[in-house]
N, C-alpha and C positions, 0 to 999 in steps of 0.2 A: 813607546820605547824611550823617547827623549825625556819623558817625565820620570821614568824609573831611573835612568842614568843620572838625572839632575838630583833626585832624592839620595841616591847612593853617594854622589860626590859631596853633597851638602852634609851628609852624616860624617863622612871621612874628614872633611875640612873643619867641621864644627866640633870634632872630638867626641861625638856621641858614642857611648860604649854601653853595652848591656851588662857588663861585669865591672862597673866602675869601682875603683878603690877610693876610699875616703878616710881621712883621719877623723876620729870622733873627738869633737871639741869637749873636753872635760873641764868641769868647774869643781871648786872645793866647797864642801858643805860640812857643817858641824852638827853632830848628833847630840852634843851636850854643851850648852853655852857656858857652863862653869869653867871650862878649860881655857876660855879666853880671858886674859887679864894679866896683872902683874905676875912676874915669875915664869911666864911661859914664853917660848921663843916667838919672835915676831915674823920670822921667816916661814913662809908656808912650806909644807912638805913637798917633796918632789912629785910632780904630776906624772902619772904613767902615760905612755903613748899607746893608743889602741887604734888599729886600722880595721875598717870594716869592708868586706867584700861579700855582698849578699848576706847569708846567715853565718859566715865565717868571721870570727874576730881573731886578729893577730896581735900579740903583745910583744913589746921589746924584749930582748933576751934576758935582761936582769930586772926582776920586779919582786916585790914581797908577795908572800902568800896572801890571797884575799878571797872574799866571797863576792860573787857576781850575782846581782839580782836584776831581773827584767821586770819593770813595773809598767802596767798599763791601766789607765783610768784609776790611778791611786792604789791599785792592788798589785801585790807581788804575784806574778804568774809563773815565774821560773827562777830557781836558785841553784847555783852550782859553786862548789869550792874549786878554786884555781890554785894549784900548787906552784911553788917558786919556779920549777923547771919547765912549766907549761908555756909554750909559745903560741898555741892556737886553741880555740874553743869553737866548736860548731853548735850553733843554737838550733833547737828543734824547728822543723819546717812548719809546724802548726802555729808558730808565733808570727803574726802578721800586723802590719800597720806601724804607726808611730809609737815608740816605747821609750821609757827612760832606762838607761843603762846605769847601774850603780855599783861601784867597786868599794868595798869596805874591808879594812884590815883588823877590825875588832877594837880599834882605838876610838877616840872621840870625833874623828873626822872621816869623811868619805869623799869619793869623787863621783860626779854624775854628769851625764850628757844625754842627748837625744839621738836615737837611731831609728831608721825606718827599715822595716823588713817586709 
């Protein structure tokens, strides 16, 4: 009995949560190196904010329309178009493990980060 109580208290104090929310750390990537150089802005584009809760992705209220790709082992396994007004996307439950999340707007750059499902 004392052991169960200790485990429960340790989980509560340690902040263990089965439905943890986390912000996806996104990086900027370029699909075309010719866009870098003279005459192009040196300020990187605004990085979108994406929060992950299990297989639910939540986007900030204002973002451009983009294509969301899930990449695993170098292969695109899921693609969906995310309209400007979308605030959430639920990824299919069959996607499991560590994946790359890639957001692209059709321009020469994209944002990518790692998620675990």
